[in-house]
C-alpha positions in Angstrom: -88.8 142.4 -58.4 -90.9 143.4 -55.3 -94.6 142.9 -55.6 -96.5 146.0 -54.3 -98.8 145.4 -51.4 -102.5 145.2 -52.2 -105.1 147.1 -50.2 -106.1 144.5 -47.6 -108.9 146.9 -46.4 -110.7 146.2 -49.7 -111.2 142.5 -49.9 -112.4 141.1 -53.2 -115.5 138.8 -53.4 -115.8 135.9 -55.8 -117.3 137.9 -58.7 -114.4 140.4 -58.5 -111.9 137.5 -58.3 -113.5 135.8 -61.3 -113.2 139.1 -63.4 -109.6 139.6 -62.2 -108.7 136.0 -63.2 -110.2 136.6 -66.6 -108.1 139.8 -67.0 -105.0 137.9 -65.9 -105.7 135.1 -68.5 -106.0 137.8 -71.2 -103.0 139.7 -70.1 -101.7 141.9 -72.9 -104.9 142.3 -74.7 -108.2 144.2 -74.5 -111.2 142.2 -73.3 -114.7 143.4 -74.0 -117.7 143.0 -71.7 -119.2 140.0 -73.4 -115.9 138.1 -73.3 -115.2 139.2 -69.7 -118.6 137.8 -68.7 -117.9 134.5 -70.5 -114.4 134.1 -69.1 -115.6 135.0 -65.6 -118.4 132.5 -65.7 -121.2 135.0 -65.5 -124.2 134.5 -67.8 -125.0 138.2 -67.7 -122.8 141.1 -66.8 -124.6 144.3 -67.4 -122.8 147.6 -67.7 -123.3 148.8 -64.2 -122.3 145.5 -62.6 -119.2 145.3 -64.8 -118.2 148.8 -63.9 -118.7 148.2 -60.1 -116.6 145.1 -60.2 -113.8 146.9 -62.0 -114.0 149.8 -59.5 -113.6 147.2 -56.6 -110.5 145.7 -58.3 -109.0 149.1 -59.0 -109.5 150.0 -55.3 -107.5 147.0 -54.3 -104.8 147.0 -57.0 -104.6 150.7 -57.6 -106.3 153.2 -60.0 -104.0 152.4 -62.9 -104.2 148.7 -62.6 -106.8 148.3 -65.3 -106.7 150.4 -68.4 -110.0 151.3 -70.1 -109.8 151.2 -73.9 -112.7 153.4 -74.9 -115.3 151.6 -77.0 -113.4 148.3 -76.8 -113.0 147.1 -73.2 -110.4 146.7 -70.5 -106.9 145.5 -70.2 -104.9 144.6 -67.1 -101.8 146.8 -66.8 -98.8 144.5 -67.2 -97.1 146.3 -64.3 -99.8 144.9 -62.1 -99.8 141.4 -63.4 -97.7 139.8 -60.7 -99.6 141.6 -58.0 -102.9 140.6 -59.5 -101.8 137.0 -59.8 -100.8 136.9 -56.1 -104.2 138.4 -55.2 -106.2 136.0 -57.4 -104.4 133.0 -56.0 -105.3 133.9 -52.4 
């Protein structure tokens, strides 16, 4: 299977990569903000900061790469798992 190219014009910083790795580690399940912050090693992850990190990741991986589950959290789209793993390892 070919891995789609990531948007190299939108590099991810360490906070975005930490959140992406947390989503990868929880692949296949919904992760709420508190758990995302804990897994990403962030003591506090307020709503605005969390949203901006997810926007940055979506700009790089594509708009459908992270699914929002209203009232519950977020989930990495399994179709983007390989692409996300390559990006997180860089």
